[in-house]
N, C-alpha and C positions, 0 to 999 in steps of 0.2 A: 564799156558797156555792157552789160547784163546782154545776155541772148534775148531773155524774157522777163516779166514781172511774175508775182506770184502776189494777192490777195487776203488775208484769211480774215472770216468775220463771222463771227459770234452773236448770236441773235438772246437775248437776257431777255424774256418776259413771263409773264404770273400771273392769269388775272386777282383782282383788288378782295379781299378778302381778310376781314378781321371779324370780326364774330367776340366783341365787347361782352354780353349779352347771354356766355356760358363759361365757363371757368377753363375750358379745354376743346377746339372744336377742331374734328377731325381735315375737313378742307387744307385748315395753316400751316399742316403737319406739308403742303409745299413747299413752301416760303421755306422750312425749316429743313428741311431736306437740299434742297440749290440753296441756300446759304453752305452749310455743313462739307455738300457731296459739288459743289461747281464755282460757288460763287467766291467761298474766303480760299479753296486751292488756288482758282486763278488768279487773287490778288498776292498770293502764299509766292504760288509761280512767277509771278512780274518784281517783285522784292530780290526776291532771288538773281534773276537776272541782272534787275537797277544794281544787284554788290556786286556782279562780275564784271558787266560793264558788256554784256551780249546787248543788241540791239533787241526790241522786241515788236516788229509795225504789225499792230494788232490791231483791228477795230472790233467795236463791242456798240454795241445799240441796248441799250436798260431803257424797257419801256416805260412811260409815267406810272405805272399803278405800280413797275416793280420797285420803281425810285420811292411812291408813298410808300411802301410796306415796310423801304429798307431802312426807311426812315420816322419809321411812328415810334413813340415809346412806348405806347403797352403792346406789341411785337418785340422791340428788342427784348423787354424784360421776358417774356414770355419763350422767347430765344435760347436769351443766358439759363433757366431753369427748365430747359431744356436740353442740353449742351450738359450741365451740372449734373441728368440724371445721367444721363446719358455714358457720363465719364465715368461713375458709377455704375454702370451694368460693366463698362467693357470691364475695368477695373476687375471688378467678381471672374465676365468670361476666365480673361488673362489669366489667375490666379488658378481656373479650377479644368487649365486645358494643360496646364506642365505635365509633360514629360505625352505626351497626343501627336498627332502630325500635325493640327491646329496649332499645335505652340506659337510658329513663328506667327502667322495670322493675327492671333489674340492678339499678340503683345503689337504689330501694327496695329492694330485696329483702338489697344487702351492710346498707342502714341497718340496718333490722328485725333480723332476726341481733342485730348487735352493740349495738344499742340492749332487746333479752332481755334479755339478758345482762348489761346494765348495770340494770337493774330486779330480775332476781332476784337473782343474785350481791352485785351494790355497793351496793343500795337497803335491798335484804330479809336479808342474810346464805344464799343459797339457800332461805331459808326462809317461800314463799308462802302458810302458813296466819298467818302473821306477820302480814303486810302484810293478811291478809282477815279476821283478827284485830281490826285498827287500826281499820277502816271499821267492821264493826261497832261495837266499844266507841266513836266517836265521832258514832256510831244513823245514818251514812250507804249501811249495808246490813245487811239480816235476816239475817241465816245460820237456816237450820235444815236440820233431818239428814235423811238417808233411814233408810229399816228397816234394819239390821243390813247382809248382803252382799248386799244388792237381794234379797234372798227372795223371791221369792213369796207373796205369805200366804195368799192365799183359798187354796191349793194343799195347804201345811201338814197333816201331818192331823192335827198336835196341839196346842193350847192353848196348851201347852205353848214349845214350838218358835215359835208366831207373837209366845208375850209375850218369849221370850230375841230375838228377834231384835230388835224394840220396842226394848226394854232394854240391849243393845247396846250400839244407836246411841244413843240419850241418855248409854250413858255415856263412850260414846268422843269424842263430842262435848264431854261437860265436860272431859276429859283437853285435848281440843285448843283449847276458846275459853275454856273458866274459870268458863264456868255451863254446864244440864241446857239443850235446847232447848228453843223456847212450840210450833214448828210442825213438819209431818215432809210428806215429801213422799212415798207410802205406791207404792214400787218398783212402775211399769206404769201408775201412779196405779191401780191394783186395788183394787177394795174389793168385801168380804163383807158380810152386813149381823151382827152383833158385835163386828166389829173393835175399832170405836167404844170399844165399854167397853175393850180392852187401850190402847185409846190414854186414852184417860180418868184408869185407874189409874197410867199411866205421866206424867199430869201436863202431856200434852202440847192445845194449846188449839187447831187446826186443822188442816187435810188439805187434800187437793183430789182433784176426780173429775173425769172425762171429762164434757160437759155432759150425757149421758141417765143418768148415774145418779142426777142433781138432780132435772131435770125428770119421770124417773119412778122418784120415788121415793113413798112413801106414809105420809100421804096426800099429793096433788101441790100443792109448792108453788106458792104465792100467785103469788111475783112467778117463777117457773122459775127460770134461771140467772141472771135476774141483781142476783139478791143470795144474801151466804149461807143457808145453814141449818145445825142444831141438829140436832144427833142425840138419843137420849132419854136421852144422859150429858151431854148436854151439850158437845158437841165441835162445832164448823163445819166444816162443809164447803163449800168452795167449786169452784164446777163450773166447767169451761174453756167460752170464749167463741168460737166455731166460727167468728164473722165476723174475729174477727180474729187466725187462726191462720192462716185459706187468705190472710191476704197474706202471710205472712211468710214458709210456705211449703211452699201450694201450690206443686207442680210445673209447674201451667198458668197460675196468679195469682201467684203470688209472685213477688217480687222478687227472689231473687237468681237468678232466670236474664232479668235483665237483660242485654241482650250487651256492655255498656260494663264490668259484671263480670268478676275474676277465673278462668280456668276454672279447675276445680278437678284435672281427669282429666289435662292436659297439665304434665310433672314434669321438672322439670330430671337429675333419679333419672334416667331414662330414657334421655340424649341427652349427658347425656355421657360422657368417656372412662371406661371399666373405672377405668384409672392415678389417674382422680381423683374418682371417690367410692369407692375402694377404703377411704380409711381411716373410710369412715360403713357401710359394710355389713359390714366384718371377717370379710370372708370367705363372710359370707349370701348370699342370694339378690338383683338386684337388682328396685331398688321406687325408690318412690317418695320425697325426705327433704321438698318442702315447698315449694321455689323453686319460683314459678313467675313464667312471664312472655307469657303467653298469658290473650286475653282471650275469652266465652261464644262473641261474636259471630253466634253465631247456629248453628242445624242442619242444619250442617257435619263430615267428620273433624275429628280433631287437626288431621292437618299442614295444617290448613286455619284453623286458628286464624288471626285475627290481633293481634300488641303490646296486652300489655295498655299500659294511659295509665293511673296515680297516678291523678295531676287529675282526668280525668274521671270515674277509677270512684268519688272521694269526693264530689267535687260530683252524683256522680247521688243517694249514699246520702241527704246533705243532700235532698234533694228528695225522697222519696221515705222521710222522718222527716217530713216537711211534711205530704206525703200519707196516712200513718200517723193524725198529727193528727188533722188535720183531718178524716178518715174517722171518726176516735172522736167527734170533737164533736159531729158531723153524726149519727152512732148516742146517744150518752148522752140529746141532744135528743131527739130519735122518740122513745127510750125512756120520758123522766123524761114526758114528756107524754100515753103510755102507759096508762100504770099510778101518775100521781100520787107519784112517787117514787126520791128521786136514785136512777141501776143502777150498781153495780160490776160494773166485766169483770176479768174475772180472763183473765191472755196467757201461759201458761206452754210453756214451749218446753226443747228438749234443749239443757246450755249450749254441748253441740262446732254446733251450727245456724250459732252467730257467731264466725267467727275461720277457725276450721279450716272444714267447708262452705261457708260461706258469708265468704271475708275480710271481703268488707266491714262484714261485720258487726254490730262491735264498732262502726264511726265511724257506722253509721246507730244504733245508743243511742246514743250520744254525742250525734250532734244530734238525738234529739227528747226526749232527758235538757234539753236546754240551749233549744230551742222551748219544751217545754212549760212553765215557766221565767217562761213571755215571755206567755205566757195562762193564764185564766183559768175556762175552760170545762167542761174536763176534769182533772181534779188525780189526778196521777198517789200514791199512795200504798201501802205495802204492807198486806197479811192485818192483819197487827197492827194497824196505823195506821188500817184498817176497822173490824176488830173497837173498838174505842177509840170513835170518832166514831158507831156503829154496835151497839149490843151486843143489842139486841133482833135477836130473829129469831123465824121458823115451824121448830117441832119435827115431820123426819119422819124416815124411816126411807131413808135411800139404799139404792137396787137396787144388785145386781151390778152390777161393767162394772171395765171399765180402757180405755188409750189405744188400746190395740192394734189391729188391724184388726181393723175390725164390731164393735168395743169389746167385745167378748165374751172370753173366757182361751186362745182357740183357738190365737193365736200359740206359746203355752206348753205346749199338753196339743193333740197331735195327733200323729196317729200316726206322726210321724220323732218325736220325743223322747216317749210315753209312757214307754217302758221307765225313762224316766231317776226315776218316783218308785214303782213298788216299791221301786226300793233306798231311797231318800230316807227314806220315810214307816218303811221297817227301822232306822234310821239313827237319826230323828231317838227310836224306840221306844228303842233303844240307848242315846239321852245320856240321857232321864229314865230309865231303869234306875240307869246309872251316877251321876246327881244325885241318886238316893231311896237310894242303897248306903249310906251310913255320914256320921256330921257330925264323925268326927273319920280321916282320911285320912289314912297318912304321909305326909312331906312326896315320898316318889316318885310315890304315888298320886295329892296331890292335882295335881305335872304333871303325868302320866298323862293326865285327867280334863282339867287348863285345855284341854290339845289337842285330846283325844278334840271340846270344844266350835268347836275353830279347826273342827279338818278337815268338824268340819259343818255348820258356817258358807260355808266356802268352797267348800264342797259345792254348800247350795243356791242360788246366787246365778242367779237368773236368767238370768241374758247366758248361761248353760250354753244350757240349753233352747233361749232366744234364736236361738243359732248357729248350730245344727241348722235349727232352721225356715230360717234365711236361708238357710242350702245355704253359708258363706261359711269359714271355718278350723275346721269340723267334727271331722278329728283332736285337732284342740287342747282342743275343750271337752268332745270325749267322754276323751281321756285325762284331763284337770282333775279333773272328776268322777266317775270313775271310783277317781284317783291318789285324792283323798278320802277318796272311804269306804270305799278298802283299810284306808287308814289308821286308821281310825276303828274300823272290823270289827277289827282287830292291837288297838288300847287298849283295846277292851270286852272280849277273849278276854283280853288279857292282865294289865286287872286283877284282874277277875273269875277265873283259877287263879291272882293272886300268882306272875306267870312275867314281872312287867316287864323290856323288856333296856331301862338306861339307856345302854347305848352308840347306841343306837337312836332312841331315845327324843330325845335328845338330837343325831341330825341331820334327824329331820323338826320340832324344834323350831326349829333353823336356816332349814332348807325353808319353812315355812308358821310364817312367824315374827309376823305381823298380829296385833292383841288382846290383846297381852300384859296387857292391866288384866279380861281374860274373867272371869268369874264361874259359874264349875258350874250353883254352885246356885239358875241362873236356868231348869232346866229340873226344877228341883223339882216336886212334883205340889200341894208347898204354897203351889205360887207368892210364893218369896220371891224380892222385891225387888234389884235390885243398892243398893249401897249411892252416895251423891254423890260429887261430886268434892270429892275432900278426905279423907274416910271413907280409914278402912282396906282392901283390896282380899283374898278372900280369890279367891290366884292364885297360879300357880308360884311367885311372886317375892314372897311373905308368908314371916314368918319361923316 
């Protein structure tokens, strides 16, 4: 029996961004970068571990908006075009840098772009969801869902809206992966007492909180955050272990800042001639393209960054994996002695940390899995695996918490974004009114109500409030919020008045096309539950 257990959990989420009205759209790059730098590399890693027979007990949450974008034919075609353009640029860069200090880096990047296309397009037919499902079905990957559109559940006004976010997530997961999920990543790890009842109603077994969500629970847990707890509704809560997190993502102590690792901010997209990058930008502004040839080096200006050497960087990633594993061995031994029981450490991270922000992060994970398979002091497991091993736990009420700055809700509710919630709450009420309006809508009314549900879900994404707080692409976040709310308001007004404009509705359906399986009855006050996978769905496409 091992001294203790460790669960690695990666959270993959992007807001739904799809703009067919434009030939190229800047924010669609978020998906393309995620595919190239994180999602495809993770699949490539799982494929290698499977081929070598190395266990890979990784837990991955895949949000419904990300699932919808990965399955979207338009976005798949646009990504294929982006890959082709990146391959051409990377090949040109590799040729131009022959005999220079960055030659090895350029050769690696050129190989990487071709390998990405081979995995995504040739191995999996442009269907990364199928790749994830394969590793799920073979028991090598534990997939879980994320509430709806990553809506910040504690700040919603009604139980109907919170329940709908959870049920939409479960139905969408079943659509893409063939079964309902067992676990859920609460958006921003934000918990408030009472949410566990809705999770239990949806058949979910576990969720995650920030550390103090469990350590300050009532009553105080005997084992702190080193073991899961059960809520009064029987749902398991796992709390983040801060010691694991600091080593990986701390700006001061974390591995990604090592001088040998690839520098994120220096990019060929800013340095190559305008003619060479034009096919990627398609008339848009100059920006990074993901081709990076320099290393962190140290606290120096970008123009002083030294050449990135792939062999050195990957060797360092293996060293860091060994250091992380030894640290966990020491940690679980120390804790087990103190509490007289095997601890369980939860290490949750944004998936995009690995590959996108920290290029060598995926190599770190692979080395960690390989090294962990050769020792028995720390058993790598999934939350489901831990619950099967240790089903008994203390019953507590976790406290309100999030993993945002300060552990509160302030990142998503502050002076800059508070205006959103008055409108979001009114939209919730209007959706509840539509859902309770009639049991037998006409076909056109049914289409309109389904679209109203989509617009509310898309407006509720926590990404928009976060972007406003971080002051990044604020105009886009504000525009998206206002657009979805305005569309819902019009649908609400037109349905009640019996004046639905089918031509306009068709345009909106084509633009905001996510969640074709959505069931407006989820917002009914009597709590109608969404049908499971394979059941007839009350949707716009129903006869």
